[in-house]
PDB file with SEQRES, HELIX, SHEET and CRYST1 records, atoms N, CA, C and O in Angstrom:
SEQRES   1 A   74  MET VAL PRO LYS PRO THR GLU SER TRP LYS GLU ASP MET          
SEQRES   2 A   74  THR GLY ARG GLU ARG VAL ARG ALA VAL THR GLN THR LEU          
SEQRES   3 A   74  GLU GLY ALA ALA THR VAL SER GLU ILE ALA ASP ARG ALA          
SEQRES   4 A   74  GLY VAL SER PRO THR THR ALA SER ASP GLU LEU ALA GLN          
SEQRES   5 A   74  LEU GLU SER ALA ASN ARG VAL ARG LYS THR LEU VAL ASP          
SEQRES   6 A   74  ASP GLN LYS GLY TYR GLU ARG LEU TRP                          
HELIX    1 AA1 GLU A    7  ASP A   12  1                                   6    
HELIX    2 AA2 GLY A   15  GLN A   24  1                                  10    
HELIX    3 AA3 VAL A   32  ALA A   39  1                                   8    
HELIX    4 AA4 PRO A   43  SER A   55  1                                  13    
SHEET    1 AA1 2 VAL A  59  VAL A  64  0                                        
SHEET    2 AA1 2 GLN A  67  ARG A  72 -1                                        
CRYST1    1.000    1.000    1.000  90.00  90.00  90.00 P 1           1          
ATOM      1  N   MET A   1     115.128  66.449 157.782  1.00  0.00           N  
ATOM      2  CA  MET A   1     116.255  65.588 158.091  1.00  0.00           C  
ATOM      3  C   MET A   1     115.752  64.385 158.885  1.00  0.00           C  
ATOM      4  O   MET A   1     114.809  64.476 159.670  1.00  0.00           O  
ATOM      5  N   VAL A   2     116.412  63.271 158.652  1.00  0.00           N  
ATOM      6  CA  VAL A   2     116.038  62.027 159.314  1.00  0.00           C  
ATOM      7  C   VAL A   2     117.079  61.702 160.372  1.00  0.00           C  
ATOM      8  O   VAL A   2     118.275  61.723 160.079  1.00  0.00           O  
ATOM      9  N   PRO A   3     116.656  61.400 161.597  1.00  0.00           N  
ATOM     10  CA  PRO A   3     117.635  61.045 162.625  1.00  0.00           C  
ATOM     11  C   PRO A   3     118.306  59.719 162.298  1.00  0.00           C  
ATOM     12  O   PRO A   3     117.769  58.906 161.546  1.00  0.00           O  
ATOM     13  N   LYS A   4     119.464  59.517 162.861  1.00  0.00           N  
ATOM     14  CA  LYS A   4     120.150  58.236 162.701  1.00  0.00           C  
ATOM     15  C   LYS A   4     119.308  57.127 163.329  1.00  0.00           C  
ATOM     16  O   LYS A   4     118.539  57.373 164.258  1.00  0.00           O  
ATOM     17  N   PRO A   5     119.457  55.916 162.820  1.00  0.00           N  
ATOM     18  CA  PRO A   5     118.661  54.817 163.366  1.00  0.00           C  
ATOM     19  C   PRO A   5     119.030  54.495 164.805  1.00  0.00           C  
ATOM     20  O   PRO A   5     120.163  54.703 165.239  1.00  0.00           O  
ATOM     21  N   THR A   6     118.060  53.991 165.524  1.00  0.00           N  
ATOM     22  CA  THR A   6     118.325  53.518 166.879  1.00  0.00           C  
ATOM     23  C   THR A   6     118.869  52.107 166.780  1.00  0.00           C  
ATOM     24  O   THR A   6     118.806  51.483 165.720  1.00  0.00           O  
ATOM     25  N   GLU A   7     119.395  51.612 167.867  1.00  0.00           N  
ATOM     26  CA  GLU A   7     119.915  50.237 167.869  1.00  0.00           C  
ATOM     27  C   GLU A   7     118.812  49.240 167.536  1.00  0.00           C  
ATOM     28  O   GLU A   7     119.066  48.262 166.834  1.00  0.00           O  
ATOM     29  N   SER A   8     117.592  49.465 168.023  1.00  0.00           N  
ATOM     30  CA  SER A   8     116.513  48.517 167.724  1.00  0.00           C  
ATOM     31  C   SER A   8     116.187  48.533 166.235  1.00  0.00           C  
ATOM     32  O   SER A   8     115.840  47.497 165.668  1.00  0.00           O  
ATOM     33  N   TRP A   9     116.296  49.715 165.585  1.00  0.00           N  
ATOM     34  CA  TRP A   9     116.054  49.786 164.149  1.00  0.00           C  
ATOM     35  C   TRP A   9     117.080  48.923 163.425  1.00  0.00           C  
ATOM     36  O   TRP A   9     116.744  48.223 162.470  1.00  0.00           O  
ATOM     37  N   LYS A  10     118.319  48.972 163.874  1.00  0.00           N  
ATOM     38  CA  LYS A  10     119.370  48.178 163.258  1.00  0.00           C  
ATOM     39  C   LYS A  10     119.121  46.685 163.461  1.00  0.00           C  
ATOM     40  O   LYS A  10     119.455  45.875 162.596  1.00  0.00           O  
ATOM     41  N   GLU A  11     118.536  46.321 164.601  1.00  0.00           N  
ATOM     42  CA  GLU A  11     118.256  44.912 164.866  1.00  0.00           C  
ATOM     43  C   GLU A  11     117.040  44.416 164.097  1.00  0.00           C  
ATOM     44  O   GLU A  11     116.977  43.244 163.726  1.00  0.00           O  
ATOM     45  N   ASP A  12     116.074  45.296 163.857  1.00  0.00           N  
ATOM     46  CA  ASP A  12     114.814  44.910 163.234  1.00  0.00           C  
ATOM     47  C   ASP A  12     114.841  44.936 161.713  1.00  0.00           C  
ATOM     48  O   ASP A  12     114.003  44.297 161.077  1.00  0.00           O  
ATOM     49  N   MET A  13     115.780  45.657 161.117  1.00  0.00           N  
ATOM     50  CA  MET A  13     115.804  45.822 159.668  1.00  0.00           C  
ATOM     51  C   MET A  13     117.204  45.555 159.130  1.00  0.00           C  
ATOM     52  O   MET A  13     118.204  45.805 159.802  1.00  0.00           O  
ATOM     53  N   THR A  14     117.251  45.039 157.900  1.00  0.00           N  
ATOM     54  CA  THR A  14     118.546  44.884 157.232  1.00  0.00           C  
ATOM     55  C   THR A  14     119.045  46.259 156.808  1.00  0.00           C  
ATOM     56  O   THR A  14     118.288  47.230 156.812  1.00  0.00           O  
ATOM     57  N   GLY A  15     120.299  46.335 156.449  1.00  0.00           N  
ATOM     58  CA  GLY A  15     120.856  47.595 155.975  1.00  0.00           C  
ATOM     59  C   GLY A  15     120.137  48.115 154.746  1.00  0.00           C  
ATOM     60  O   GLY A  15     119.871  49.313 154.641  1.00  0.00           O  
ATOM     61  N   ARG A  16     119.824  47.234 153.823  1.00  0.00           N  
ATOM     62  CA  ARG A  16     119.125  47.639 152.601  1.00  0.00           C  
ATOM     63  C   ARG A  16     117.714  48.132 152.915  1.00  0.00           C  
ATOM     64  O   ARG A  16     117.236  49.078 152.290  1.00  0.00           O  
ATOM     65  N   GLU A  17     117.050  47.504 153.874  1.00  0.00           N  
ATOM     66  CA  GLU A  17     115.724  47.971 154.290  1.00  0.00           C  
ATOM     67  C   GLU A  17     115.819  49.363 154.905  1.00  0.00           C  
ATOM     68  O   GLU A  17     114.937  50.198 154.700  1.00  0.00           O  
ATOM     69  N   ARG A  18     116.877  49.608 155.650  1.00  0.00           N  
ATOM     70  CA  ARG A  18     117.051  50.927 156.262  1.00  0.00           C  
ATOM     71  C   ARG A  18     117.311  51.991 155.200  1.00  0.00           C  
ATOM     72  O   ARG A  18     116.821  53.115 155.314  1.00  0.00           O  
ATOM     73  N   VAL A  19     118.081  51.642 154.167  1.00  0.00           N  
ATOM     74  CA  VAL A  19     118.309  52.589 153.060  1.00  0.00           C  
ATOM     75  C   VAL A  19     116.976  52.939 152.413  1.00  0.00           C  
ATOM     76  O   VAL A  19     116.703  54.111 152.153  1.00  0.00           O  
ATOM     77  N   ARG A  20     116.141  51.934 152.149  1.00  0.00           N  
ATOM     78  CA  ARG A  20     114.821  52.193 151.557  1.00  0.00           C  
ATOM     79  C   ARG A  20     113.977  53.068 152.481  1.00  0.00           C  
ATOM     80  O   ARG A  20     113.285  53.974 152.016  1.00  0.00           O  
ATOM     81  N   ALA A  21     114.028  52.804 153.778  1.00  0.00           N  
ATOM     82  CA  ALA A  21     113.256  53.600 154.733  1.00  0.00           C  
ATOM     83  C   ALA A  21     113.727  55.053 154.735  1.00  0.00           C  
ATOM     84  O   ALA A  21     112.908  55.971 154.778  1.00  0.00           O  
ATOM     85  N   VAL A  22     115.027  55.262 154.689  1.00  0.00           N  
ATOM     86  CA  VAL A  22     115.557  56.624 154.666  1.00  0.00           C  
ATOM     87  C   VAL A  22     115.101  57.343 153.403  1.00  0.00           C  
ATOM     88  O   VAL A  22     114.697  58.504 153.473  1.00  0.00           O  
ATOM     89  N   THR A  23     115.158  56.681 152.252  1.00  0.00           N  
ATOM     90  CA  THR A  23     114.762  57.348 151.012  1.00  0.00           C  
ATOM     91  C   THR A  23     113.281  57.729 151.035  1.00  0.00           C  
ATOM     92  O   THR A  23     112.889  58.714 150.410  1.00  0.00           O  
ATOM     93  N   GLN A  24     112.469  56.972 151.735  1.00  0.00           N  
ATOM     94  CA  GLN A  24     111.042  57.293 151.814  1.00  0.00           C  
ATOM     95  C   GLN A  24     110.785  58.573 152.601  1.00  0.00           C  
ATOM     96  O   GLN A  24     109.728  59.187 152.456  1.00  0.00           O  
ATOM     97  N   THR A  25     111.729  58.976 153.421  1.00  0.00           N  
ATOM     98  CA  THR A  25     111.550  60.167 154.245  1.00  0.00           C  
ATOM     99  C   THR A  25     112.259  61.390 153.679  1.00  0.00           C  
ATOM    100  O   THR A  25     112.167  62.473 154.257  1.00  0.00           O  
ATOM    101  N   LEU A  26     112.963  61.242 152.567  1.00  0.00           N  
ATOM    102  CA  LEU A  26     113.685  62.384 151.998  1.00  0.00           C  
ATOM    103  C   LEU A  26     112.709  63.452 151.536  1.00  0.00           C  
ATOM    104  O   LEU A  26     111.689  63.151 150.916  1.00  0.00           O  
ATOM    105  N   GLU A  27     113.027  64.695 151.841  1.00  0.00           N  
ATOM    106  CA  GLU A  27     112.229  65.830 151.388  1.00  0.00           C  
ATOM    107  C   GLU A  27     113.008  66.660 150.384  1.00  0.00           C  
ATOM    108  O   GLU A  27     112.724  67.841 150.182  1.00  0.00           O  
ATOM    109  N   GLY A  28     113.962  66.051 149.777  1.00  0.00           N  
ATOM    110  CA  GLY A  28     114.828  66.689 148.794  1.00  0.00           C  
ATOM    111  C   GLY A  28     115.957  65.724 148.507  1.00  0.00           C  
ATOM    112  O   GLY A  28     115.929  64.569 148.933  1.00  0.00           O  
ATOM    113  N   ALA A  29     116.931  66.197 147.796  1.00  0.00           N  
ATOM    114  CA  ALA A  29     118.061  65.345 147.455  1.00  0.00           C  
ATOM    115  C   ALA A  29     119.024  65.213 148.631  1.00  0.00           C  
ATOM    116  O   ALA A  29     119.161  66.122 149.449  1.00  0.00           O  
ATOM    117  N   ALA A  30     119.686  64.064 148.695  1.00  0.00           N  
ATOM    118  CA  ALA A  30     120.701  63.806 149.711  1.00  0.00           C  
ATOM    119  C   ALA A  30     121.837  63.033 149.070  1.00  0.00           C  
ATOM    120  O   ALA A  30     121.618  62.258 148.139  1.00  0.00           O  
ATOM    121  N   THR A  31     123.042  63.240 149.560  1.00  0.00           N  
ATOM    122  CA  THR A  31     124.181  62.504 149.019  1.00  0.00           C  
ATOM    123  C   THR A  31     124.123  61.046 149.460  1.00  0.00           C  
ATOM    124  O   THR A  31     123.436  60.697 150.420  1.00  0.00           O  
ATOM    125  N   VAL A  32     124.846  60.218 148.751  1.00  0.00           N  
ATOM    126  CA  VAL A  32     124.946  58.807 149.124  1.00  0.00           C  
ATOM    127  C   VAL A  32     125.509  58.688 150.537  1.00  0.00           C  
ATOM    128  O   VAL A  32     125.041  57.868 151.326  1.00  0.00           O  
ATOM    129  N   SER A  33     126.501  59.497 150.853  1.00  0.00           N  
ATOM    130  CA  SER A  33     127.104  59.455 152.192  1.00  0.00           C  
ATOM    131  C   SER A  33     126.097  59.817 153.279  1.00  0.00           C  
ATOM    132  O   SER A  33     126.071  59.185 154.335  1.00  0.00           O  
ATOM    133  N   GLU A  34     125.263  60.835 153.026  1.00  0.00           N  
ATOM    134  CA  GLU A  34     124.240  61.222 154.002  1.00  0.00           C  
ATOM    135  C   GLU A  34     123.232  60.099 154.206  1.00  0.00           C  
ATOM    136  O   GLU A  34     122.854  59.787 155.335  1.00  0.00           O  
ATOM    137  N   ILE A  35     122.803  59.498 153.107  1.00  0.00           N  
ATOM    138  CA  ILE A  35     121.835  58.396 153.196  1.00  0.00           C  
ATOM    139  C   ILE A  35     122.454  57.219 153.929  1.00  0.00           C  
ATOM    140  O   ILE A  35     121.808  56.612 154.784  1.00  0.00           O  
ATOM    141  N   ALA A  36     123.701  56.891 153.605  1.00  0.00           N  
ATOM    142  CA  ALA A  36     124.392  55.787 154.282  1.00  0.00           C  
ATOM    143  C   ALA A  36     124.509  56.056 155.776  1.00  0.00           C  
ATOM    144  O   ALA A  36     124.271  55.165 156.592  1.00  0.00           O  
ATOM    145  N   ASP A  37     124.875  57.284 156.135  1.00  0.00           N  
ATOM    146  CA  ASP A  37     125.025  57.640 157.544  1.00  0.00           C  
ATOM    147  C   ASP A  37     123.692  57.516 158.282  1.00  0.00           C  
ATOM    148  O   ASP A  37     123.636  56.954 159.375  1.00  0.00           O  
ATOM    149  N   ARG A  38     122.636  58.033 157.693  1.00  0.00           N  
ATOM    150  CA  ARG A  38     121.312  57.969 158.325  1.00  0.00           C  
ATOM    151  C   ARG A  38     120.826  56.528 158.475  1.00  0.00           C  
ATOM    152  O   ARG A  38     120.157  56.185 159.450  1.00  0.00           O  
ATOM    153  N   ALA A  39     121.173  55.686 157.490  1.00  0.00           N  
ATOM    154  CA  ALA A  39     120.728  54.292 157.521  1.00  0.00           C  
ATOM    155  C   ALA A  39     121.655  53.401 158.345  1.00  0.00           C  
ATOM    156  O   ALA A  39     121.310  52.259 158.647  1.00  0.00           O  
ATOM    157  N   GLY A  40     122.813  53.908 158.704  1.00  0.00           N  
ATOM    158  CA  GLY A  40     123.761  53.111 159.477  1.00  0.00           C  
ATOM    159  C   GLY A  40     124.405  52.007 158.670  1.00  0.00           C  
ATOM    160  O   GLY A  40     124.641  50.912 159.179  1.00  0.00           O  
ATOM    161  N   VAL A  41     124.696  52.301 157.381  1.00  0.00           N  
ATOM    162  CA  VAL A  41     125.313  51.315 156.492  1.00  0.00           C  
ATOM    163  C   VAL A  41     126.534  51.938 155.830  1.00  0.00           C  
ATOM    164  O   VAL A  41     126.773  53.139 155.953  1.00  0.00           O  
ATOM    165  N   SER A  42     127.293  51.126 155.141  1.00  0.00           N  
ATOM    166  CA  SER A  42     128.445  51.641 154.404  1.00  0.00           C  
ATOM    167  C   SER A  42     127.956  52.380 153.156  1.00  0.00           C  
ATOM    168  O   SER A  42     126.866  52.100 152.658  1.00  0.00           O  
ATOM    169  N   PRO A  43     128.758  53.321 152.651  1.00  0.00           N  
ATOM    170  CA  PRO A  43     128.389  53.990 151.401  1.00  0.00           C  
ATOM    171  C   PRO A  43     128.215  53.003 150.240  1.00  0.00           C  
ATOM    172  O   PRO A  43     127.393  53.232 149.353  1.00  0.00           O  
ATOM    173  N   THR A  44     128.973  51.924 150.243  1.00  0.00           N  
ATOM    174  CA  THR A  44     128.845  50.922 149.183  1.00  0.00           C  
ATOM    175  C   THR A  44     127.478  50.260 149.219  1.00  0.00           C  
ATOM    176  O   THR A  44     126.831  50.106 148.183  1.00  0.00           O  
ATOM    177  N   THR A  45     127.034  49.866 150.417  1.00  0.00           N  
ATOM    178  CA  THR A  45     125.709  49.252 150.558  1.00  0.00           C  
ATOM    179  C   THR A  45     124.627  50.229 150.131  1.00  0.00           C  
ATOM    180  O   THR A  45     123.705  49.863 149.402  1.00  0.00           O  
ATOM    181  N   ALA A  46     124.739  51.476 150.586  1.00  0.00           N  
ATOM    182  CA  ALA A  46     123.750  52.490 150.215  1.00  0.00           C  
ATOM    183  C   ALA A  46     123.740  52.706 148.710  1.00  0.00           C  
ATOM    184  O   ALA A  46     122.674  52.760 148.098  1.00  0.00           O  
ATOM    185  N   SER A  47     124.910  52.827 148.112  1.00  0.00           N  
ATOM    186  CA  SER A  47     124.997  53.056 146.671  1.00  0.00           C  
ATOM    187  C   SER A  47     124.387  51.905 145.879  1.00  0.00           C  
ATOM    188  O   SER A  47     123.669  52.131 144.905  1.00  0.00           O  
ATOM    189  N   ASP A  48     124.671  50.678 146.293  1.00  0.00           N  
ATOM    190  CA  ASP A  48     124.105  49.501 145.615  1.00  0.00           C  
ATOM    191  C   ASP A  48     122.581  49.494 145.698  1.00  0.00           C  
ATOM    192  O   ASP A  48     121.910  49.242 144.697  1.00  0.00           O  
ATOM    193  N   GLU A  49     122.033  49.767 146.873  1.00  0.00           N  
ATOM    194  CA  GLU A  49     120.577  49.760 147.040  1.00  0.00           C  
ATOM    195  C   GLU A  49     119.947  50.931 146.302  1.00  0.00           C  
ATOM    196  O   GLU A  49     118.880  50.781 145.706  1.00  0.00           O  
ATOM    197  N   LEU A  50     120.586  52.085 146.330  1.00  0.00           N  
ATOM    198  CA  LEU A  50     120.062  53.244 145.609  1.00  0.00           C  
ATOM    199  C   LEU A  50     120.048  53.003 144.104  1.00  0.00           C  
ATOM    200  O   LEU A  50     119.133  53.457 143.417  1.00  0.00           O  
ATOM    201  N   ALA A  51     121.046  52.297 143.585  1.00  0.00           N  
ATOM    202  CA  ALA A  51     121.057  51.958 142.155  1.00  0.00           C  
ATOM    203  C   ALA A  51     119.874  51.053 141.817  1.00  0.00           C  
ATOM    204  O   ALA A  51     119.254  51.208 140.765  1.00  0.00           O  
ATOM    205  N   GLN A  52     119.564  50.116 142.700  1.00  0.00           N  
ATOM    206  CA  GLN A  52     118.396  49.253 142.472  1.00  0.00           C  
ATOM    207  C   GLN A  52     117.104  50.058 142.533  1.00  0.00           C  
ATOM    208  O   GLN A  52     116.200  49.845 141.724  1.00  0.00           O  
ATOM    209  N   LEU A  53     117.012  50.976 143.482  1.00  0.00           N  
ATOM    210  CA  LEU A  53     115.823  51.824 143.586  1.00  0.00           C  
ATOM    211  C   LEU A  53     115.689  52.729 142.362  1.00  0.00           C  
ATOM    212  O   LEU A  53     114.578  53.021 141.920  1.00  0.00           O  
ATOM    213  N   GLU A  54     116.818  53.169 141.821  1.00  0.00           N  
ATOM    214  CA  GLU A  54     116.782  53.988 140.601  1.00  0.00           C  
ATOM    215  C   GLU A  54     116.260  53.154 139.428  1.00  0.00           C  
ATOM    216  O   GLU A  54     115.461  53.641 138.628  1.00  0.00           O  
ATOM    217  N   SER A  55     116.704  51.920 139.325  1.00  0.00           N  
ATOM    218  CA  SER A  55     116.227  51.034 138.255  1.00  0.00           C  
ATOM    219  C   SER A  55     114.728  50.789 138.350  1.00  0.00           C  
ATOM    220  O   SER A  55     114.057  50.582 137.339  1.00  0.00           O  
ATOM    221  N   ALA A  56     114.210  50.815 139.575  1.00  0.00           N  
ATOM    222  CA  ALA A  56     112.778  50.602 139.803  1.00  0.00           C  
ATOM    223  C   ALA A  56     111.993  51.919 139.758  1.00  0.00           C  
ATOM    224  O   ALA A  56     110.806  51.949 140.083  1.00  0.00           O  
ATOM    225  N   ASN A  57     112.663  53.006 139.353  1.00  0.00           N  
ATOM    226  CA  ASN A  57     112.044  54.333 139.267  1.00  0.00           C  
ATOM    227  C   ASN A  57     111.486  54.821 140.599  1.00  0.00           C  
ATOM    228  O   ASN A  57     110.442  55.472 140.638  1.00  0.00           O  
ATOM    229  N   ARG A  58     112.176  54.509 141.679  1.00  0.00           N  
ATOM    230  CA  ARG A  58     111.774  54.985 143.013  1.00  0.00           C  
ATOM    231  C   ARG A  58     112.578  56.214 143.426  1.00  0.00           C  
ATOM    232  O   ARG A  58     112.100  57.034 144.210  1.00  0.00           O  
ATOM    233  N   VAL A  59     113.793  56.345 142.902  1.00  0.00           N  
ATOM    234  CA  VAL A  59     114.638  57.507 143.161  1.00  0.00           C  
ATOM    235  C   VAL A  59     115.279  57.947 141.847  1.00  0.00           C  
ATOM    236  O   VAL A  59     115.331  57.200 140.869  1.00  0.00           O  
ATOM    237  N   ARG A  60     115.765  59.186 141.863  1.00  0.00           N  
ATOM    238  CA  ARG A  60     116.463  59.727 140.688  1.00  0.00           C  
ATOM    239  C   ARG A  60     117.832  60.208 141.129  1.00  0.00           C  
ATOM    240  O   ARG A  60     117.969  60.844 142.175  1.00  0.00           O  
ATOM    241  N   LYS A  61     118.843  59.904 140.330  1.00  0.00           N  
ATOM    242  CA  LYS A  61     120.205  60.346 140.613  1.00  0.00           C  
ATOM    243  C   LYS A  61     120.312  61.838 140.309  1.00  0.00           C  
ATOM    244  O   LYS A  61     119.757  62.319 139.321  1.00  0.00           O  
ATOM    245  N   THR A  62     121.019  62.555 141.152  1.00  0.00           N  
ATOM    246  CA  THR A  62     121.207  63.987 140.975  1.00  0.00           C  
ATOM    247  C   THR A  62     122.526  64.391 141.614  1.00  0.00           C  
ATOM    248  O   THR A  62     123.202  63.555 142.214  1.00  0.00           O  
ATOM    249  N   LEU A  63     122.894  65.628 141.497  1.00  0.00           N  
ATOM    250  CA  LEU A  63     124.091  66.133 142.172  1.00  0.00           C  
ATOM    251  C   LEU A  63     123.690  66.973 143.371  1.00  0.00           C  
ATOM    252  O   LEU A  63     122.750  67.765 143.308  1.00  0.00           O  
ATOM    253  N   VAL A  64     124.412  66.788 144.456  1.00  0.00           N  
ATOM    254  CA  VAL A  64     124.223  67.567 145.672  1.00  0.00           C  
ATOM    255  C   VAL A  64     125.603  68.101 146.049  1.00  0.00           C  
ATOM    256  O   VAL A  64     126.479  67.337 146.454  1.00  0.00           O  
ATOM    257  N   ASP A  65     125.790  69.398 145.917  1.00  0.00           N  
ATOM    258  CA  ASP A  65     127.102  70.005 146.214  1.00  0.00           C  
ATOM    259  C   ASP A  65     128.222  69.284 145.472  1.00  0.00           C  
ATOM    260  O   ASP A  65     129.263  68.974 146.051  1.00  0.00           O  
ATOM    261  N   ASP A  66     128.002  69.022 144.196  1.00  0.00           N  
ATOM    262  CA  ASP A  66     128.971  68.347 143.315  1.00  0.00           C  
ATOM    263  C   ASP A  66     129.257  66.900 143.702  1.00  0.00           C  
ATOM    264  O   ASP A  66     130.259  66.332 143.266  1.00  0.00           O  
ATOM    265  N   GLN A  67     128.401  66.303 144.503  1.00  0.00           N  
ATOM    266  CA  GLN A  67     128.529  64.890 144.873  1.00  0.00           C  
ATOM    267  C   GLN A  67     127.310  64.137 144.362  1.00  0.00           C  
ATOM    268  O   GLN A  67     126.226  64.702 144.216  1.00  0.00           O  
ATOM    269  N   LYS A  68     127.510  62.842 144.092  1.00  0.00           N  
ATOM    270  CA  LYS A  68     126.384  62.026 143.649  1.00  0.00           C  
ATOM    271  C   LYS A  68     125.354  61.951 144.756  1.00  0.00           C  
ATOM    272  O   LYS A  68     125.677  61.675 145.912  1.00  0.00           O  
ATOM    273  N   GLY A  69     124.104  62.203 144.384  1.00  0.00           N  
ATOM    274  CA  GLY A  69     123.020  62.139 145.347  1.00  0.00           C  
ATOM    275  C   GLY A  69     121.787  61.540 144.706  1.00  0.00           C  
ATOM    276  O   GLY A  69     121.779  61.203 143.522  1.00  0.00           O  
ATOM    277  N   TYR A  70     120.747  61.413 145.508  1.00  0.00           N  
ATOM    278  CA  TYR A  70     119.487  60.851 145.038  1.00  0.00           C  
ATOM    279  C   TYR A  70     118.336  61.613 145.674  1.00  0.00           C  
ATOM    280  O   TYR A  70     118.451  62.144 146.779  1.00  0.00           O  
ATOM    281  N   GLU A  71     117.215  61.653 144.944  1.00  0.00           N  
ATOM    282  CA  GLU A  71     115.983  62.186 145.483  1.00  0.00           C  
ATOM    283  C   GLU A  71     114.868  61.210 145.148  1.00  0.00           C  
ATOM    284  O   GLU A  71     114.916  60.538 144.117  1.00  0.00           O  
ATOM    285  N   ARG A  72     113.868  61.128 146.010  1.00  0.00           N  
ATOM    286  CA  ARG A  72     112.797  60.173 145.799  1.00  0.00           C  
ATOM    287  C   ARG A  72     111.840  60.670 144.736  1.00  0.00           C  
ATOM    288  O   ARG A  72     111.710  61.874 144.516  1.00  0.00           O  
ATOM    289  N   LEU A  73     111.175  59.742 144.082  1.00  0.00           N  
ATOM    290  CA  LEU A  73     110.241  60.072 143.014  1.00  0.00           C  
ATOM    291  C   LEU A  73     108.793  59.835 143.391  1.00  0.00           C  
ATOM    292  O   LEU A  73     107.901  60.210 142.630  1.00  0.00           O  
ATOM    293  N   TRP A  74     108.526  59.231 144.528  1.00  0.00           N  
ATOM    294  CA  TRP A  74     107.137  58.941 144.890  1.00  0.00           C  
ATOM    295  C   TRP A  74     106.708  59.718 146.088  1.00  0.00           C  
ATOM    296  O   TRP A  74     105.565  59.594 146.528  1.00  0.00           O  
TER     297      TRP A  74                                                      
END                                                                             
């Protein structure tokens, strides 16, 4: 599990950068809501960035407890 970002993390990185950072630390699948919460962004921002990462073959869409989730591929 990844801790929530600190205030300095929020100041140093954009929301999309934080989503990418969270996905790099995943050790399994996580829901969009979990990733958004860990990155400190809205689910919409997380979903948009995760879709881009999926297009770049960095993550794969999956189901987590019947919810849309993602797992990293690298």
